[in-house]
C-alpha angles and dihedrals in degrees: 000000000000115000136179124211106225120174089342095308126111107231129179113251093240091060090054091050092046092050090048091050092050091049090050092050092049091047091050091051090050092049091048090051092049091050091051091052090047090051092050092050092047092050090049092054092044090053090049091051091050091050090048092048092052091049094240091142092052090051091051091047092050090047092054094042089053091054095049 
């Protein structure tokens, strides 16, 4: 049977492949989550830039300054 010596322990090769596969799956899920968060942040800033370009914030500021 094929074995790999890892940190001084003899492990079957299928355990090493299984552990590597699990690590790859967890890393992919972490990367996917990070990309979703990055997309949400980017969309938020794009929406803010569009609102600033269309002077929505100036209109709100003028509205409140007219009340006070």
